[in-house]
NUBALUM-978930 format. One record per residue (C-alpha): residue number from 1; residue in one letter; x, y, z. Coordinates in pm, 1 decimal. Layout:
N
+------+------+----------+----------+----------+
! resi ! resn !        x !        y !        z !
+------+------+----------+----------+----------+
!  NUM !    A !        X !        Y !        Z !
...
+------+------+----------+----------+----------+
This chain:
222
+------+------+----------+----------+----------+
! resi ! resn !        x !        y !        z !
+------+------+----------+----------+----------+
!    1 !    M !    535.0 !   1093.6 !  -1634.5 !
!    2 !    D !    755.2 !   1284.1 !  -1876.6 !
!    3 !    G !    818.7 !   1638.2 !  -1759.1 !
!    4 !    I !   1066.8 !   1903.6 !  -1659.5 !
!    5 !    H !   1145.5 !   1713.6 !  -1337.8 !
!    6 !    D !   1315.2 !   1429.3 !  -1528.7 !
!    7 !    L !   1645.5 !   1609.8 !  -1584.7 !
!    8 !    G !   1880.5 !   1310.3 !  -1564.6 !
!    9 !    G !   2114.3 !   1304.4 !  -1861.5 !
!   10 !    Q !   1979.4 !   1632.6 !  -1999.5 !
!   11 !    S !   2229.8 !   1878.1 !  -2144.7 !
!   12 !    G !   2285.0 !   2187.2 !  -1931.6 !
!   13 !    H !   2164.0 !   2032.3 !  -1604.5 !
!   14 !    S !   2471.3 !   1836.3 !  -1493.9 !
!   15 !    T !   2595.4 !   2064.0 !  -1212.2 !
!   16 !    L !   2435.1 !   2000.1 !   -873.8 !
!   17 !    G !   2570.5 !   2313.7 !   -707.7 !
!   18 !    Y !   2643.5 !   2124.8 !   -385.1 !
!   19 !    H !   2840.6 !   2298.4 !   -110.9 !
!   20 !    R !   2959.5 !   2088.2 !    182.8 !
!   21 !    N !   2890.1 !   2349.5 !    452.5 !
!   22 !    E !   2574.7 !   2507.4 !    313.3 !
!   23 !    P !   2293.1 !   2561.5 !    566.4 !
!   24 !    V !   1991.4 !   2330.5 !    577.3 !
!   25 !    F !   1765.4 !   2631.3 !    516.6 !
!   26 !    K !   1900.7 !   2934.2 !    332.4 !
!   27 !    D !   1599.7 !   3147.9 !    428.0 !
!   28 !    R !   1338.5 !   3134.0 !    701.5 !
!   29 !    W !   1055.7 !   3065.6 !    454.9 !
!   30 !    E !   1220.3 !   2737.1 !    355.2 !
!   31 !    A !   1192.6 !   2609.4 !    712.3 !
!   32 !    T !    828.0 !   2718.6 !    713.1 !
!   33 !    V !    758.5 !   2521.9 !    393.3 !
!   34 !    F !    931.1 !   2215.8 !    541.5 !
!   35 !    T !    698.0 !   2235.3 !    840.9 !
!   36 !    M !    394.1 !   2289.7 !    618.3 !
!   37 !    V !    470.2 !   1980.1 !    412.6 !
!   38 !    R !    502.5 !   1763.1 !    722.9 !
!   39 !    A !    181.7 !   1907.7 !    870.6 !
!   40 !    S !    -11.6 !   1877.4 !    543.5 !
!   41 !    A !     19.2 !   1499.4 !    552.3 !
!   42 !    Q !   -135.7 !   1499.7 !    899.8 !
!   43 !    A !   -414.2 !   1721.5 !    764.6 !
!   44 !    G !   -496.1 !   1466.5 !    494.1 !
!   45 !    A !   -354.6 !   1649.2 !    192.0 !
!   46 !    Y !   -160.6 !   1339.2 !     88.4 !
!   47 !    T !   -102.2 !    989.5 !    221.8 !
!   48 !    N !    241.4 !    883.7 !     95.6 !
!   49 !    I !    568.4 !   1016.0 !    -43.1 !
!   50 !    D !    493.6 !    897.4 !   -397.5 !
!   51 !    Q !    177.5 !   1108.3 !   -408.7 !
!   52 !    F !    379.7 !   1408.8 !   -291.9 !
!   53 !    R !    653.0 !   1345.1 !   -548.6 !
!   54 !    H !    393.8 !   1332.2 !   -825.0 !
!   55 !    A !    256.7 !   1667.7 !   -710.7 !
!   56 !    V !    608.5 !   1814.7 !   -741.4 !
!   57 !    E !    630.1 !   1673.7 !  -1094.7 !
!   58 !    R !    308.2 !   1851.5 !  -1192.8 !
!   59 !    I !    395.7 !   2207.6 !  -1091.9 !
!   60 !    D !    451.3 !   2473.9 !  -1356.8 !
!   61 !    P !    771.5 !   2384.4 !  -1550.9 !
!   62 !    K !    909.2 !   2739.2 !  -1533.6 !
!   63 !    A !    851.1 !   2743.4 !  -1157.4 !
!   64 !    Y !   1022.9 !   2405.4 !  -1127.7 !
!   65 !    L !   1342.1 !   2554.6 !  -1268.6 !
!   66 !    E !   1324.0 !   2894.5 !  -1097.7 !
!   67 !    H !   1168.1 !   2845.9 !   -752.1 !
!   68 !    G !   1433.7 !   2619.0 !   -604.5 !
!   69 !    Y !   1399.4 !   2305.1 !   -393.9 !
!   70 !    Y !   1159.7 !   2431.6 !   -127.7 !
!   71 !    G !    975.1 !   2644.8 !   -379.8 !
!   72 !    R !    886.8 !   2322.4 !   -559.9 !
!   73 !    W !    767.4 !   2177.0 !   -230.0 !
!   74 !    L !    544.2 !   2479.9 !   -176.4 !
!   75 !    G !    388.4 !   2448.9 !   -521.9 !
!   76 !    A !    329.2 !   2079.0 !   -462.8 !
!   77 !    V !    164.0 !   2120.5 !   -123.3 !
!   78 !    E !    -63.9 !   2394.9 !   -257.9 !
!   79 !    T !   -167.2 !   2157.7 !   -538.4 !
!   80 !    L !   -241.1 !   1881.5 !   -286.6 !
!   81 !    F !   -437.3 !   2109.4 !    -51.6 !
!   82 !    V !   -667.9 !   2211.4 !   -336.6 !
!   83 !    E !   -710.9 !   1858.8 !   -471.9 !
!   84 !    A !   -791.0 !   1729.5 !   -121.7 !
!   85 !    G !  -1055.1 !   2000.7 !    -74.7 !
!   86 !    I !   -879.6 !   2150.0 !    229.2 !
!   87 !    L !   -824.4 !   2490.4 !     65.7 !
!   88 !    T !   -931.8 !   2654.9 !   -257.8 !
!   89 !    T !   -708.7 !   2827.1 !   -511.3 !
!   90 !    A !   -890.6 !   3152.5 !   -432.9 !
!   91 !    E !   -812.6 !   3121.4 !    -61.1 !
!   92 !    I !   -444.0 !   3054.6 !   -129.9 !
!   93 !    T !   -426.7 !   3347.5 !   -372.7 !
!   94 !    E !   -594.9 !   3581.6 !   -124.8 !
!   95 !    R !   -350.7 !   3488.3 !    151.2 !
!   96 !    A !    -52.3 !   3524.7 !    -84.0 !
!   97 !    A !   -169.2 !   3874.2 !   -178.7 !
!   98 !    Q !   -195.2 !   3966.5 !    190.5 !
!   99 !    L !    168.8 !   3862.8 !    229.4 !
!  100 !    G !    281.7 !   4078.2 !    -61.9 !
!  101 !    A !    242.0 !   3861.3 !   -372.8 !
!  102 !    G !    167.5 !   4044.8 !   -694.7 !
!  103 !    P !    -92.1 !   3961.2 !   -962.1 !
!  104 !    D !    180.5 !   3879.2 !  -1216.4 !
!  105 !    D !    384.9 !   3649.3 !   -991.3 !
!  106 !    L !    452.1 !   3302.2 !  -1129.1 !
!  107 !    I !    224.4 !   3043.2 !   -964.9 !
!  108 !    A !    374.2 !   2696.6 !   -934.2 !
!  109 !    A !     65.1 !   2501.8 !   -822.5 !
!  110 !    R !   -145.7 !   2342.5 !  -1093.9 !
!  111 !    P !   -414.9 !   2135.3 !   -920.3 !
!  112 !    S !   -619.3 !   1898.0 !  -1130.3 !
!  113 !    R !   -988.4 !   1980.7 !  -1169.2 !
!  114 !    T !  -1076.4 !   1611.2 !  -1166.9 !
!  115 !    K !   -950.4 !   1311.0 !   -974.5 !
!  116 !    I !   -633.8 !   1182.2 !  -1137.9 !
!  117 !    Q !   -681.0 !    825.4 !  -1260.5 !
!  118 !    A !   -365.9 !    785.3 !  -1469.0 !
!  119 !    T !    -95.1 !    553.0 !  -1343.8 !
!  120 !    G !    261.2 !    502.5 !  -1448.7 !
!  121 !    I !    390.1 !    173.8 !  -1588.4 !
!  122 !    P !    124.0 !    -94.7 !  -1521.0 !
!  123 !    A !    201.2 !   -360.5 !  -1262.3 !
!  124 !    K !    234.5 !   -707.5 !  -1415.7 !
!  125 !    R !     68.5 !   -892.1 !  -1129.5 !
!  126 !    N !     34.8 !   -910.0 !   -753.7 !
!  127 !    P !    354.9 !  -1088.6 !   -653.1 !
!  128 !    V !    263.0 !  -1162.4 !   -290.6 !
!  129 !    G !    377.0 !  -1517.7 !   -220.9 !
!  130 !    D !    535.9 !  -1554.8 !   -565.0 !
!  131 !    P !    913.0 !  -1558.8 !   -627.0 !
!  132 !    P !   1083.5 !  -1276.2 !   -816.9 !
!  133 !    W !   1089.8 !  -1302.7 !  -1193.4 !
!  134 !    F !   1461.0 !  -1224.6 !  -1222.0 !
!  135 !    K !   1777.8 !  -1342.1 !  -1048.6 !
!  136 !    V !   2124.1 !  -1193.0 !  -1002.2 !
!  137 !    G !   2316.9 !  -1213.5 !  -1327.9 !
!  138 !    D !   2013.4 !  -1191.4 !  -1557.5 !
!  139 !    P !   2048.3 !   -953.2 !  -1854.3 !
!  140 !    V !   1739.9 !   -732.7 !  -1875.3 !
!  141 !    H !   1588.2 !   -470.0 !  -2099.3 !
!  142 !    T !   1397.7 !   -171.6 !  -1960.8 !
!  143 !    V !   1061.6 !    -83.0 !  -2110.1 !
!  144 !    Q !   1006.5 !    195.1 !  -2359.6 !
!  145 !    A !    724.4 !    397.9 !  -2207.4 !
!  146 !    S !    594.7 !    752.7 !  -2168.6 !
!  147 !    P !    349.8 !    706.6 !  -1879.4 !
!  148 !    L !     92.3 !    971.0 !  -1792.5 !
!  149 !    G !    134.2 !    911.8 !  -1421.1 !
!  150 !    H !    415.4 !    882.6 !  -1169.2 !
!  151 !    T !    703.0 !    641.0 !  -1231.5 !
!  152 !    R !   1049.9 !    583.7 !  -1087.1 !
!  153 !    L !   1198.5 !    477.6 !  -1421.7 !
!  154 !    P !   1393.4 !    782.3 !  -1546.6 !
!  155 !    G !   1369.6 !    878.7 !  -1910.1 !
!  156 !    Y !   1738.0 !    826.1 !  -1984.1 !
!  157 !    A !   1717.0 !    461.5 !  -1866.1 !
!  158 !    R !   1421.9 !    355.8 !  -2081.4 !
!  159 !    N !   1467.7 !    104.5 !  -2363.1 !
!  160 !    K !   1817.0 !     16.3 !  -2236.2 !
!  161 !    E !   2003.8 !   -304.0 !  -2152.0 !
!  162 !    G !   2146.4 !   -376.7 !  -1807.9 !
!  163 !    L !   2234.0 !   -655.9 !  -1565.9 !
!  164 !    I !   2056.5 !   -758.5 !  -1246.5 !
!  165 !    T !   2312.2 !   -726.7 !   -965.0 !
!  166 !    A !   2082.7 !   -749.7 !   -658.5 !
!  167 !    C !   1723.7 !   -818.8 !   -559.8 !
!  168 !    Q !   1602.0 !   -580.1 !   -289.2 !
!  169 !    G !   1279.8 !   -766.7 !   -208.8 !
!  170 !    L !    921.4 !   -641.5 !   -218.3 !
!  171 !    W !    845.6 !   -268.6 !   -193.7 !
!  172 !    P !    526.5 !    -63.5 !   -241.0 !
!  173 !    Y !    491.3 !     11.1 !   -612.2 !
!  174 !    P !    509.3 !    390.7 !   -661.7 !
!  175 !    D !    337.5 !    386.4 !  -1001.8 !
!  176 !    L !     17.0 !    276.7 !   -826.4 !
!  177 !    R !     71.4 !    426.4 !   -481.9 !
!  178 !    A !    108.3 !    782.2 !   -614.1 !
!  179 !    H !   -248.4 !    765.3 !   -747.1 !
!  180 !    G !   -417.1 !    613.6 !   -445.0 !
!  181 !    H !   -434.7 !    261.6 !   -582.1 !
!  182 !    G !   -326.4 !     89.2 !   -265.0 !
!  183 !    E !     -4.9 !    -54.6 !   -130.3 !
!  184 !    Q !     47.1 !   -330.9 !   -386.2 !
!  185 !    S !    411.3 !   -437.6 !   -379.6 !
!  186 !    Q !    649.6 !   -530.0 !   -659.5 !
!  187 !    Y !   1000.9 !   -671.5 !   -653.2 !
!  188 !    L !   1278.4 !   -412.3 !   -666.6 !
!  189 !    Y !   1615.0 !   -485.0 !   -829.7 !
!  190 !    T !   1948.1 !   -312.6 !   -856.2 !
!  191 !    V !   2029.7 !   -298.3 !  -1226.7 !
!  192 !    T !   2381.3 !   -211.3 !  -1343.0 !
!  193 !    F !   2425.0 !    -22.0 !  -1669.8 !
!  194 !    N !   2722.5 !     88.0 !  -1877.3 !
!  195 !    S !   2703.5 !    466.9 !  -1870.1 !
!  196 !    L !   2796.1 !    490.0 !  -2238.6 !
!  197 !    D !   2479.6 !    296.2 !  -2324.0 !
!  198 !    L !   2275.9 !    560.1 !  -2139.2 !
!  199 !    G !   2423.9 !    849.6 !  -2333.9 !
!  200 !    F !   2694.6 !    964.1 !  -2092.6 !
!  201 !    S !   3026.8 !   1080.6 !  -2235.4 !
!  202 !    E !   3241.7 !    904.7 !  -1972.2 !
!  203 !    A !   3252.9 !    531.6 !  -1901.1 !
!  204 !    F !   3147.2 !    405.2 !  -1557.8 !
!  205 !    E !   2901.4 !    162.4 !  -1399.7 !
!  206 !    L !   2566.1 !    317.1 !  -1307.9 !
!  207 !    N !   2338.4 !    134.2 !  -1063.6 !
!  208 !    L !   1964.3 !    202.9 !  -1061.7 !
!  209 !    D !   1702.1 !     46.4 !   -834.1 !
!  210 !    L !   1418.4 !    -47.9 !  -1068.4 !
!  211 !    F !   1087.7 !   -226.8 !  -1017.0 !
!  212 !    E !    996.7 !   -554.6 !  -1184.8 !
!  213 !    P !    732.2 !   -409.7 !  -1423.5 !
!  214 !    Y !   1003.7 !   -187.3 !  -1573.2 !
!  215 !    L !   1205.2 !   -488.5 !  -1687.9 !
!  216 !    S !   1198.1 !   -779.3 !  -1932.5 !
!  217 !    L !   1444.0 !  -1066.1 !  -1960.4 !
!  218 !    I !   1690.1 !  -1073.2 !  -2250.5 !
!  219 !    E !   1689.9 !  -1428.6 !  -2379.7 !
!  220 !    T !   2044.2 !  -1552.9 !  -2436.2 !
!  221 !    I !   2136.4 !  -1806.7 !  -2702.8 !
!  222 !    L !   2361.9 !  -2083.7 !  -2575.8 !
+------+------+----------+----------+----------+
């Protein structure tokens, strides 16, 4: 889906702020959220990492920018708890108020009122037993899409030309898996791009691992 989470190539979001010796958890609450996320999967709030990632994508955009890494996790797990019927929004709000939250505090979680049916980029087929469509050295073009659901094709790499440099075999397709549509697999490729073609100001090779439905072959004229 297109949202605030897809920051790659966006102006003003290029600095990662990485510090080599920074602690794993800057505050105690971050460790608590880490534990909650691991436990919530065991409780049935979500079944796979793609479903969790899509919940992170759907939190309030302002909270996504302001709440930090583990704050995003917290908003996502609250969304999943409500959608799974484990907790209600009212129960979460009541507990937050008991811990000191105010009525005007920004709430990250935005659970859907109905079961989410949207998927990302549609799978072309079930490739089990079939060979990959592309081979190393093939020039390919990425699709131009604005999917409603989860996808691993970043916005800055859509409708671009690249070169297949490796085939990574079959992997569960996140565009279906994030929405509970099973473990159907698709071939995954490493695609090499010229950074200038993706809008970067400096020239370098950029490698992205992209699934087969994201790609189409560029026919070459001999």
